[in-house]
VOGU-3710 file (C-alpha; in Angstrom, 3 decimals, decimal comma):
1> mssekavkkq> -19,152/79,567/-73,668  -22,805/78,720/-73,136  -24,237/77,371/-69,892  -24,884/73,664/-69,645  -28,376/72,257/-69,348  -29,619/70,815/-66,064  -28,258/67,404/-65,162  -30,826/64,772/-66,153  -28,963/61,508/-65,685  -29,615/60,041/-62,232
11> tkldevmtrd> -26,330/59,552/-60,401  -26,112/56,357/-58,372  -25,335/56,644/-54,674  -22,444/54,172/-54,692  -20,774/56,181/-57,463  -20,558/59,190/-55,148  -20,197/58,028/-51,537  -20,336/55,012/-49,260  -23,490/54,165/-47,344  -21,879/55,274/-44,067
21> ealhwlkiml> -20,981/58,626/-45,623  -24,514/58,996/-46,959  -25,975/58,257/-43,516  -23,713/60,918/-42,034  -24,978/63,513/-44,510  -28,602/62,506/-43,961  -28,118/63,039/-40,224  -26,584/66,471/-40,901  -29,666/67,381/-42,951  -31,909/66,283/-40,092
31> lgrafeenae> -29,764/68,129/-37,563  -29,971/71,311/-39,622  -33,740/71,071/-39,870  -34,100/70,308/-36,169  -31,925/73,315/-35,351  -34,037/75,638/-37,470  -37,353/74,318/-36,173  -36,032/74,917/-32,664  -34,709/78,335/-33,681  -38,166/79,269/-34,928
41> elynlgkthg> -39,643/78,275/-31,576  -37,005/80,223/-29,629  -37,711/83,315/-31,720  -41,440/83,044/-31,092  -40,734/82,797/-27,361  -38,653/85,974/-27,501  -35,443/84,238/-26,456  -33,320/85,531/-29,333  -32,075/88,917/-30,538  -32,767/90,381/-33,959
51> tmhlsigqea> -34,329/88,500/-36,846  -33,507/85,177/-38,478  -33,708/83,530/-41,894  -34,530/79,835/-42,149  -33,534/77,369/-44,877  -35,988/74,588/-44,069  -36,492/72,604/-47,284  -33,059/73,544/-48,664  -30,899/71,071/-46,719  -29,730/69,134/-49,785
61> vavgirsalk> -27,750/72,147/-50,972  -25,648/72,270/-47,811  -24,613/68,616/-47,768  -24,354/68,357/-51,551  -21,766/71,145/-51,560  -19,775/70,036/-48,542  -19,605/66,361/-49,551  -18,016/67,403/-52,855  -15,250/69,608/-51,438  -12,222/69,346/-49,149
71> stdyffnthr> -11,963/70,645/-45,591  -9,029/72,793/-46,731  -11,241/74,728/-49,150  -12,740/78,068/-48,125  -16,441/78,657/-47,672  -18,408/81,929/-47,771  -21,895/81,427/-46,341  -25,105/83,493/-46,539  -27,441/84,925/-43,890  -29,627/81,824/-44,440
81> ghthflawgg> -26,874/79,380/-43,593  -27,336/77,415/-40,344  -27,317/74,017/-42,064  -24,382/75,047/-44,241  -22,431/75,863/-41,063  -23,171/72,430/-39,570  -22,395/70,632/-42,845  -19,003/72,330/-42,981  -18,163/70,943/-39,535  -19,190/73,909/-37,434
91> elnglmaefm> -19,820/73,109/-33,774  -23,485/72,751/-32,794  -23,028/74,205/-29,289  -21,204/77,209/-30,701  -23,919/77,762/-33,291  -26,743/77,552/-30,769  -24,986/79,867/-28,327  -24,254/82,340/-31,122  -27,876/82,248/-32,240  -28,881/83,163/-28,688
101> gkatgvchgr> -26,235/85,868/-28,420  -24,153/84,171/-25,726  -20,446/84,612/-24,999  -19,771/80,931/-25,756  -21,049/81,390/-29,292  -18,720/80,771/-32,198  -18,446/84,566/-32,629  -18,801/85,284/-28,883  -22,419/86,298/-29,315  -21,636/89,251/-31,576
111> ggsmhiadik> -22,658/87,785/-34,911  -26,060/86,347/-34,137  -28,026/84,404/-36,740  -26,834/86,297/-39,828  -23,099/86,759/-39,257  -21,585/83,420/-38,302  -17,969/82,509/-39,015  -15,376/79,981/-37,887  -12,074/80,911/-39,492  -10,261/77,883/-38,043
121> kniigsngil> -12,572/75,633/-40,050  -12,390/77,811/-43,175  -15,967/79,025/-42,694  -15,120/82,602/-43,569  -18,520/83,889/-42,645  -22,027/84,798/-43,628  -23,236/88,254/-44,466  -26,515/90,107/-44,184  -25,772/92,238/-47,248  -27,040/90,462/-50,357
131> gsstalslgy> -24,293/89,208/-52,637  -21,498/91,027/-50,825  -19,540/87,866/-50,027  -18,802/87,439/-53,729  -16,534/90,497/-53,585  -14,853/89,281/-50,398  -14,186/85,903/-52,023  -12,011/87,603/-54,642  -9,424/88,434/-52,004  -9,220/84,824/-50,911
141> ginvqlkkte> -9,041/83,765/-54,543  -6,037/86,022/-55,154  -4,395/84,685/-51,985  -4,790/81,055/-53,058  -3,612/81,886/-56,565  -0,458/83,595/-55,288  0,348/80,760/-52,882  -0,274/78,212/-55,654  -2,169/75,808/-53,413  -4,891/73,452/-54,661
151> qlilvifgdg> -7,506/75,142/-52,514  -10,616/76,751/-53,921  -13,282/79,108/-52,656  -17,009/78,432/-52,773  -19,228/81,459/-52,264  -23,005/81,261/-52,021  -25,615/83,851/-52,953  -29,339/83,612/-53,591  -31,500/84,367/-56,592  -32,158/87,803/-55,094
161> ganegvvhes> -28,462/88,420/-54,598  -27,825/87,361/-58,192  -29,280/90,674/-59,353  -26,952/92,763/-57,187  -24,292/94,668/-59,099  -21,480/93,401/-56,876  -22,192/89,815/-57,961  -21,791/90,698/-61,636  -18,636/92,691/-60,953  -17,151/89,890/-58,849
171> mnlaaiwklp> -17,793/87,188/-61,418  -16,373/89,351/-64,170  -13,165/90,056/-62,240  -12,823/86,420/-61,163  -13,046/85,346/-64,805  -10,518/87,942/-65,973  -8,026/86,880/-63,298  -8,942/83,167/-63,532  -9,465/82,944/-59,786  -10,225/79,537/-58,183
181> iiffcennsf> -13,794/80,346/-57,174  -17,049/78,414/-57,469  -19,939/80,877/-57,517  -22,976/79,021/-56,178  -26,473/80,415/-56,602  -28,879/78,833/-54,104  -32,061/79,675/-55,981  -34,882/79,125/-53,489  -37,497/80,633/-55,830  -38,082/83,899/-53,948
191> amsmrfkdav> -36,119/87,057/-53,251  -38,037/88,313/-50,234  -41,518/88,414/-51,808  -40,809/88,277/-55,554  -40,797/85,084/-57,573  -37,646/84,334/-59,496  -39,459/84,232/-62,843  -40,794/87,761/-62,241  -37,353/89,155/-61,391  -35,334/87,993/-64,416
201> aikaiserac> -35,991/87,570/-68,132  -34,014/84,324/-68,460  -34,879/80,786/-67,429  -31,817/80,196/-65,262  -29,126/82,249/-63,512  -26,520/79,882/-64,952  -27,272/81,281/-68,429  -25,367/84,397/-67,372  -22,116/82,420/-67,077  -21,305/82,781/-70,754
211> aygmpgitvd> -21,296/86,565/-70,397  -18,381/86,263/-67,974  -16,546/83,604/-69,964  -17,036/80,783/-67,492  -19,000/77,500/-67,490  -22,400/77,424/-65,837  -24,846/74,692/-64,890  -28,271/74,424/-63,243  -29,173/71,387/-61,129  -31,993/70,080/-58,959
221> gndvlainka> -31,362/71,749/-55,596  -33,303/69,102/-53,666  -31,116/66,273/-55,012  -27,960/65,750/-52,933  -26,232/63,667/-55,600  -26,946/66,120/-58,426  -25,462/68,950/-56,383  -22,488/66,823/-55,351  -21,675/65,947/-58,966  -22,057/69,517/-60,201
231> vkdaadfvra> -19,766/70,881/-57,482  -17,193/68,117/-58,038  -17,109/68,886/-61,768  -16,776/72,588/-60,991  -14,002/71,875/-58,464  -12,018/69,834/-60,998  -12,262/72,704/-63,476  -11,279/75,355/-60,928  -8,392/73,385/-59,393  -6,948/72,924/-62,883
241> gkgpylveai> -6,369/76,677/-63,029  -9,043/77,306/-65,654  -10,814/80,011/-63,676  -14,210/80,284/-61,940  -17,388/78,262/-62,422  -21,065/79,062/-61,814  -23,428/76,479/-60,303  -27,122/77,127/-59,714  -29,329/74,861/-57,585  -33,119/75,156/-57,849
251> tyrvrghsrs> -34,699/74,590/-54,453  -37,560/76,098/-52,409  -37,824/78,227/-49,286  -40,552/76,599/-47,202  -40,630/79,307/-44,527  -40,954/83,038/-45,087  -38,087/85,327/-46,002  -37,781/86,226/-42,318  -40,079/86,096/-39,328  -41,827/89,325/-40,406
261> drqnyrtree> -42,877/87,820/-43,746  -46,648/87,254/-44,114  -46,098/85,250/-47,317  -48,990/86,798/-49,211  -47,189/86,042/-52,468  -47,891/82,273/-52,397  -50,542/79,775/-51,353  -50,471/77,191/-48,570  -51,131/74,508/-51,174  -47,903/75,440/-52,983
271> vkewiskekd> -45,884/75,152/-49,783  -47,483/71,811/-48,908  -46,446/70,447/-52,285  -42,818/71,342/-51,640  -42,749/69,743/-48,185  -44,359/66,551/-49,454  -42,191/63,425/-49,238  -41,867/63,428/-53,024  -40,081/66,797/-52,993  -38,666/67,100/-49,482
281> piyrfaklln> -34,847/66,723/-49,853  -34,511/64,695/-46,650  -37,026/62,038/-47,671  -35,693/61,987/-51,232  -32,186/61,247/-49,956  -33,496/58,689/-47,455  -35,239/56,901/-50,324  -31,875/56,468/-52,087  -30,640/54,791/-48,907  -33,688/52,512/-48,867
291> lsdedvekfg> -34,693/53,881/-45,485  -38,280/53,814/-44,249  -40,210/56,771/-42,862  -39,741/55,168/-39,448  -35,966/55,224/-39,928  -36,090/58,913/-40,795  -38,229/59,623/-37,735  -35,748/57,723/-35,556  -32,795/59,736/-36,834  -34,901/62,869/-36,510
301> keakleikka> -35,522/62,183/-32,818  -31,785/61,692/-32,303  -31,162/65,060/-33,963  -33,714/66,763/-31,724  -31,985/65,286/-28,671  -28,698/66,830/-29,828  -30,480/70,152/-30,262  -31,922/69,901/-26,763  -28,443/69,403/-25,281  -27,058/72,319/-27,299
311> lefaenspep> -29,914/74,512/-26,093  -29,146/73,619/-22,477  -25,509/74,578/-23,112  -26,535/77,912/-24,608  -29,065/78,756/-21,908  -26,456/78,063/-19,213  -23,843/80,193/-20,969  -22,997/83,769/-19,901  -23,980/86,907/-21,756  -21,179/88,810/-23,558
321> sienieegty> -19,247/91,101/-21,220  -18,943/94,865/-21,649  -15,302/94,600/-20,547  -14,163/93,034/-23,806  -16,598/94,712/-26,186  -13,717/96,275/-28,174  -12,036/92,932/-28,754  -11,781/92,251/-32,471  -12,194/95,860/-33,568  -9,586/97,665/-35,655
331> a> -10,029/101,208/-34,389
//
């Protein structure tokens, strides 16, 4: 079973979602970017704990996935997943407070930037260990299979994580057991400081799908509609009981791997090209909606106002208490 070639046909907006739905997703993209720009500022001011990983320039992946799935489906995030959390319906105040390590955070300030979950909303969590969520998703896949529901699991990993042994093992087992899992590779071109093309001998991660006996496809990761269609097709396949599916989205990490990254492996000109309005996923989606740059700026200001309110909530929230530090532990 060979992997499919990248989607070339341009999907029309009205074939996928209404204008109101599209506006909602555009605002989520802007909210995610505003959150991360603010997060970067907070980190520089020393107001956060630990490190952080930003996904500025990758917002189309988050809304493309979520707009194609159901709220009853399960979602395994990555350590670079703030916008994914918001797209899945995660609460902004809870995210901001968690990022700042406050007790009102969605994980009571114990997860921080890299380990965010909201089980009630089927956001099973992100993980700082590359590719490890693929193994955890198998358990959920078995659970759904035994209960015979129409739910599925979508688990994300990056191009760096794609080379971890656990990812290969997980996809192999999922294929053998025909588990209802969509494996989604968010290929942002770099694993820490190494370019994708220098880390693998193939042109696309999706080419590996045939080795596991599952379909695979590579799409434009800055095109919301291309991602939406690919995930919908994968979901139809998985829900039919045919087993797992591999989707790869080619996007670009505009910021460094983390705040300690000097980015000596690329030029400023390369980054500028990817944040140009021709490639920026937000402006590309806005163009489909026939919105002007002024419209985007207006929605962007509204998003920043929401971020400001969330920041005020977080700053006025208490620190985690030592009294309940053992809450949630098993032993």
